[in-house]
N, CA, C and O atoms as a DFTB+ gen file, in Angstrom:
348 C
 N C O
     1  1     -12.321      -8.552     -15.804
     2  2     -11.300      -7.785     -15.487
     3  2     -11.405      -6.874     -14.444
     4  3     -12.596      -6.621     -14.266
     5  1     -10.541      -6.149     -13.524
     6  2     -10.589      -5.037     -12.768
     7  2      -9.661      -4.040     -13.321
     8  3      -8.439      -4.020     -13.467
     9  1     -10.696      -3.149     -13.606
    10  2     -10.068      -1.862     -14.122
    11  2      -9.809      -0.823     -13.179
    12  3     -10.620      -0.742     -12.256
    13  1      -8.695       0.136     -13.202
    14  2      -8.254       1.067     -12.251
    15  2      -8.149       0.956     -10.816
    16  3      -8.481       1.793      -9.976
    17  1      -7.373      -0.797     -10.554
    18  2      -7.343      -0.825      -9.756
    19  2      -6.591       0.011      -8.570
    20  3      -5.520       0.334      -9.084
    21  1      -6.622       0.499      -7.295
    22  2      -5.781       1.343      -6.725
    23  2      -6.151       0.683      -5.382
    24  3      -7.248       0.378      -4.914
    25  1      -4.464       0.515      -4.745
    26  2      -4.672       0.475      -3.098
    27  2      -4.387       1.866      -2.357
    28  3      -3.334       2.482      -2.527
    29  1      -5.317       2.261      -1.604
    30  2      -5.336       3.535      -0.532
    31  2      -4.889       2.685       0.954
    32  3      -5.068       1.566       1.436
    33  1      -4.316       3.753       1.267
    34  2      -3.429       2.938       2.769
    35  2      -3.613       4.121       3.538
    36  3      -4.150       5.069       2.965
    37  1      -3.259       4.252       4.766
    38  2      -3.101       5.285       5.587
    39  2      -1.575       4.992       6.488
    40  3      -1.064       3.876       6.570
    41  1      -1.107       6.018       7.003
    42  2       0.225       6.066       7.639
    43  2      -0.188       4.901       8.732
    44  3      -1.202       4.500       9.304
    45  1       1.604       4.526       8.652
    46  2       1.994       3.755       9.968
    47  2       1.359       4.502      11.388
    48  3       1.404       5.642      11.849
    49  1       0.899       3.525      11.703
    50  2       0.495       3.642      13.647
    51  2       1.286       3.230      14.637
    52  3       1.743       2.087      14.628
    53  1       1.615       4.318      15.859
    54  2       2.500       3.847      16.881
    55  2       1.374       3.414      17.510
    56  3       0.306       4.027      17.507
    57  1       1.631       2.128      18.178
    58  2       0.679       1.301      19.361
    59  2       1.377       1.278      20.546
    60  3       0.865       1.566      21.627
    61  1       2.482       0.959      20.396
    62  2       3.222       1.190      22.246
    63  2       4.540       1.719      21.524
    64  3       5.077       1.606      20.422
    65  1       4.745       2.283      22.597
    66  2       6.437       3.089      22.820
    67  2       6.386       3.367      24.284
    68  3       5.923       4.350      24.863
    69  1       7.003       2.216      24.798
    70  2       7.415       2.552      26.587
    71  2       8.633       3.390      27.070
    72  3       9.002       3.519      28.238
    73  1       9.169       3.916      25.997
    74  2      10.169       4.671      26.477
    75  2       9.869       6.143      25.741
    76  3      10.720       7.031      25.772
    77  1       8.789       6.288      25.186
    78  2       8.400       7.800      24.384
    79  2       9.348       8.339      23.660
    80  3       9.585       9.534      23.481
    81  1       9.937       7.319      23.208
    82  2      10.964       8.030      21.961
    83  2      10.162       8.355      20.647
    84  3       9.200       7.764      20.157
    85  1      10.837       9.460      20.227
    86  2      10.703      10.056      18.955
    87  2      11.011       9.599      17.790
    88  3      12.174       9.743      17.415
    89  1       9.858       8.806      16.760
    90  2       9.655       8.010      15.808
    91  2       9.508       8.493      14.576
    92  3       8.471       9.115      14.344
    93  1      10.617       8.301      13.384
    94  2       9.740       9.317      12.265
    95  2       9.912       7.747      11.085
    96  3      10.700       6.802      11.082
    97  1       8.662       8.156      10.151
    98  2       8.689       6.994       9.273
    99  2       8.776       7.572       7.732
   100  3       7.932       8.452       7.563
   101  1       9.309       7.394       6.955
   102  2       9.525       7.761       5.635
   103  2       9.340       6.818       4.454
   104  3      10.253       6.031       4.204
   105  1       8.361       6.825       3.787
   106  2       8.407       5.938       2.698
   107  2       9.142       6.488       1.421
   108  3       8.886       7.493       0.758
   109  1      10.065       5.603       1.275
   110  2      11.043       6.036       0.112
   111  2      10.590       5.414      -1.350
   112  3      11.273       5.789      -2.303
   113  1       9.578       4.561      -1.603
   114  2       9.451       4.243      -2.377
   115  2       7.803       2.920      -2.802
   116  3       6.677       2.878      -2.308
   117  1       8.183       2.437      -3.423
   118  2       7.341       1.047      -3.685
   119  2       7.485       0.245      -4.902
   120  3       8.222       0.621      -5.813
   121  1       6.711      -1.011      -4.967
   122  2       6.847      -2.148      -5.719
   123  2       5.816      -2.349      -6.420
   124  3       4.803      -2.556      -5.753
   125  1       5.652      -2.372      -7.917
   126  2       4.547      -3.235      -7.849
   127  2       5.282      -4.426      -9.291
   128  3       6.052      -4.214     -10.227
   129  1       4.530      -5.676      -8.789
   130  2       4.704      -6.644      -9.561
   131  2       6.189      -6.936      -9.240
   132  3       6.580      -7.811     -10.012
   133  1       7.129      -6.550      -8.423
   134  2       8.779      -6.475      -9.137
   135  2       9.407      -5.503      -9.690
   136  3      10.582      -5.713      -9.989
   137  1       8.948      -4.478      -9.915
   138  2       8.899      -3.087     -10.491
   139  2       9.048      -2.524      -9.608
   140  3       8.255      -2.684      -8.679
   141  1      10.197      -1.550      -9.481
   142  2       9.525      -0.029      -8.480
   143  2       9.174       0.704      -9.280
   144  3       9.502       0.665     -10.465
   145  1       8.391       1.558      -8.724
   146  2       7.665       2.550      -9.026
   147  2       8.272       3.972      -8.270
   148  3       8.832       4.036      -7.175
   149  1       7.998       4.986      -9.139
   150  2       8.260       6.298      -8.598
   151  2       7.444       6.734      -7.131
   152  3       7.764       7.761      -6.534
   153  1       6.353       5.823      -6.634
   154  2       5.712       6.755      -5.551
   155  2       6.344       6.757      -4.507
   156  3       7.178       5.870      -4.321
   157  1       6.145       7.635      -3.661
   158  2       6.592       8.003      -2.365
   159  2       5.303       7.488      -1.554
   160  3       5.427       7.645      -0.340
   161  1       4.414       7.061      -1.856
   162  2       3.446       7.441      -1.553
   163  2       2.721       5.853      -0.765
   164  3       3.482       4.944      -1.098
   165  1       1.655       5.332       0.046
   166  2       1.066       4.510       0.352
   167  2      -0.145       3.933      -0.814
   168  3      -0.731       2.853      -0.730
   169  1      -0.288       4.738      -1.659
   170  2      -1.014       4.552      -2.422
   171  2      -0.616       4.164      -3.545
   172  3       0.239       4.892      -4.050
   173  1      -1.039       2.953      -4.339
   174  2      -0.379       2.309      -5.486
   175  2      -1.565       2.327      -6.356
   176  3      -2.714       2.173      -5.944
   177  1      -1.082       2.608      -8.111
   178  2      -2.110       2.452      -8.911
   179  2      -1.710       1.078      -9.858
   180  3      -0.828       1.011     -10.713
   181  1      -2.545       0.134      -9.467
   182  2      -2.429      -1.182      -9.922
   183  2      -2.507      -1.056     -11.268
   184  3      -1.656      -1.610     -11.965
   185  1      -3.733      -0.169     -11.950
   186  2      -4.512      -0.319     -13.291
   187  2      -5.016      -1.272     -13.583
   188  3      -5.886      -1.459     -12.732
   189  1      -5.034      -2.229     -14.454
   190  2      -5.763      -2.992     -15.096
   191  2      -5.405      -4.395     -14.528
   192  3      -4.314      -4.744     -14.977
   193  1      -5.836      -5.120     -13.872
   194  2      -5.465      -6.738     -13.531
   195  2      -6.483      -7.536     -14.167
   196  3      -7.670      -7.501     -13.844
   197  1      -5.951      -8.322     -15.162
   198  2      -6.767      -9.330     -16.094
   199  2      -7.483      -9.964     -15.197
   200  3      -7.030      -9.891     -14.055
   201  1      -8.613     -10.662     -15.356
   202  2      -9.626     -11.605     -14.547
   203  2      -8.329     -13.149     -14.505
   204  3      -7.575     -13.708     -15.301
   205  1      -8.698     -13.268     -13.161
   206  2      -7.958     -14.981     -12.835
   207  2      -6.597     -14.486     -12.555
   208  3      -5.859     -15.459     -12.396
   209  1      -6.021     -13.472     -12.442
   210  2      -4.818     -12.929     -12.405
   211  2      -4.313     -11.854     -11.150
   212  3      -4.983     -10.827     -11.042
   213  1      -3.210     -12.041     -10.241
   214  2      -3.069     -11.031      -9.453
   215  2      -2.172      -9.946      -9.596
   216  3      -1.522      -9.886     -10.640
   217  1      -2.019      -9.043      -8.690
   218  2      -0.625      -8.692      -8.750
   219  2       0.008      -7.715      -7.498
   220  3      -0.687      -6.779      -7.105
   221  1       1.053      -7.905      -7.019
   222  2       1.479      -7.718      -5.774
   223  2       2.426      -6.025      -5.960
   224  3       3.397      -5.617      -6.598
   225  1       1.484      -5.498      -5.028
   226  2       2.081      -4.336      -4.141
   227  2       3.074      -4.528      -3.335
   228  3       3.178      -5.717      -3.033
   229  1       3.949      -3.763      -2.798
   230  2       5.240      -3.809      -1.874
   231  2       5.756      -2.524      -1.564
   232  3       6.218      -2.039      -2.598
   233  1       5.911      -1.582      -0.373
   234  2       6.017      -0.666       0.039
   235  2       7.109      -1.116       1.075
   236  3       7.295      -2.039       1.867
   237  1       7.972       0.475       0.478
   238  2       9.405       0.250       1.084
   239  2       9.637       1.440       1.949
   240  3       9.715       2.456       1.259
   241  1       9.751       1.625       3.008
   242  2      10.271       3.093       3.887
   243  2      11.359       2.485       5.178
   244  3      11.702       1.316       5.356
   245  1      11.640       3.372       5.758
   246  2      12.709       3.680       6.771
   247  2      12.165       4.070       7.813
   248  3      11.158       4.777       7.791
   249  1      12.690       3.707       8.802
   250  2      12.463       4.480      10.318
   251  2      13.414       4.476      10.824
   252  3      14.456       3.860      10.603
   253  1      12.980       5.547      11.945
   254  2      14.015       6.202      12.737
   255  2      14.330       4.953      13.965
   256  3      15.455       5.076      14.450
   257  1      13.567       3.866      14.491
   258  2      13.652       3.326      15.612
   259  2      13.186       1.765      14.812
   260  3      12.354       1.636      13.914
   261  1      13.974       0.738      15.435
   262  2      13.756      -0.936      14.958
   263  2      12.409      -0.609      15.914
   264  3      12.138       0.156      16.840
   265  1      11.536      -1.949      14.906
   266  2      10.028      -2.410      15.096
   267  2       9.442      -3.079      14.230
   268  3       9.911      -3.439      13.151
   269  1       8.179      -3.324      14.734
   270  2       7.745      -4.437      13.869
   271  2       6.520      -4.089      13.457
   272  3       5.914      -3.275      14.155
   273  1       5.815      -4.667      12.126
   274  2       4.512      -4.751      12.030
   275  2       3.437      -5.358      12.907
   276  3       3.853      -6.500      13.102
   277  1       2.492      -5.249      13.429
   278  2       1.668      -6.271      13.880
   279  2       0.068      -6.642      13.121
   280  3      -0.532      -7.717      13.120
   281  1      -0.292      -5.450      12.564
   282  2      -1.012      -5.158      11.674
   283  2      -1.140      -4.007      10.388
   284  3      -0.763      -2.835      10.377
   285  1      -1.928      -4.936       9.148
   286  2      -2.032      -3.950       8.329
   287  2      -3.285      -4.049       7.987
   288  3      -3.859      -5.137       8.030
   289  1      -3.967      -2.793       7.551
   290  2      -5.080      -2.824       7.060
   291  2      -5.018      -1.821       5.971
   292  3      -4.449      -0.740       6.120
   293  1      -5.762      -2.282       4.582
   294  2      -5.459      -1.486       3.606
   295  2      -6.953      -0.990       2.801
   296  3      -7.841      -1.640       3.352
   297  1      -7.383      -0.364       2.041
   298  2      -8.538      -0.073       1.355
   299  2      -7.961       0.132       0.184
   300  3      -6.830       0.594       0.030
   301  1      -9.188      -0.415      -1.209
   302  2      -8.736      -0.506      -2.449
   303  2     -10.103      -0.244      -2.932
   304  3     -11.155      -0.458      -2.329
   305  1      -9.906       0.333      -4.298
   306  2     -10.920       0.676      -4.646
   307  2     -10.659      -0.032      -6.473
   308  3      -9.535      -0.247      -6.927
   309  1     -11.716      -0.236      -7.108
   310  2     -11.596      -0.408      -8.745
   311  2     -13.030      -0.351      -9.303
   312  3     -14.025      -0.213      -8.592
   313  1     -13.043      -0.486     -10.811
   314  2     -14.412      -0.521     -11.289
   315  2     -14.330      -1.737     -12.226
   316  3     -13.310      -2.048     -12.840
   317  1     -15.386      -2.332     -12.273
   318  2     -15.778      -3.359     -12.727
   319  2     -16.098      -3.357     -14.236
   320  3     -16.080      -2.311     -14.885
   321  1     -16.372      -4.474     -14.740
   322  2     -16.059      -4.762     -16.097
   323  2     -17.602      -3.548     -17.064
   324  3     -17.834      -3.301     -18.248
   325  1     -18.165      -3.197     -15.950
   326  2     -19.380      -2.111     -16.690
   327  2     -19.418      -1.247     -16.074
   328  3     -20.517      -0.860     -15.676
   329  1     -18.117      -0.492     -15.686
   330  2     -17.718       0.739     -14.872
   331  2     -18.571       0.675     -13.322
   332  3     -18.926       1.737     -12.810
   333  1     -18.716       0.009     -12.980
   334  2     -19.788      -0.321     -11.727
   335  2     -18.613      -0.971     -10.584
   336  3     -18.161      -2.115     -10.625
   337  1     -18.332      -0.103      -9.760
   338  2     -17.803      -0.666      -8.535
   339  2     -18.285      -1.661      -7.738
   340  3     -17.545      -1.776      -6.761
   341  1     -19.122      -2.369      -7.717
   342  2     -20.286      -3.255      -6.807
   343  2     -20.164      -3.929      -7.273
   344  3     -20.833      -4.747      -6.643
   345  1     -19.406      -4.900      -8.798
   346  2     -19.132      -5.646      -9.482
   347  2     -18.225      -6.233      -9.129
   348  3     -17.775      -7.147      -9.820
């Protein structure tokens, strides 16, 4: 099992804005395994994920302009079976 699993991420990054328009992003919530969470953050606490299982986190956001995501990078942390995050 993986204990205390957390996804930690950074804010969306604008890599191209040809017209120089102002843009605003707002995280309005997230879901964990199809259940809505109350978090308005890019961090999701997955808790314990049993061995040979998986979990799905989804972020819900709104933006003042239409666009697409070309890349997404996230970091995570967890504690292994003997409280060692290297396992």
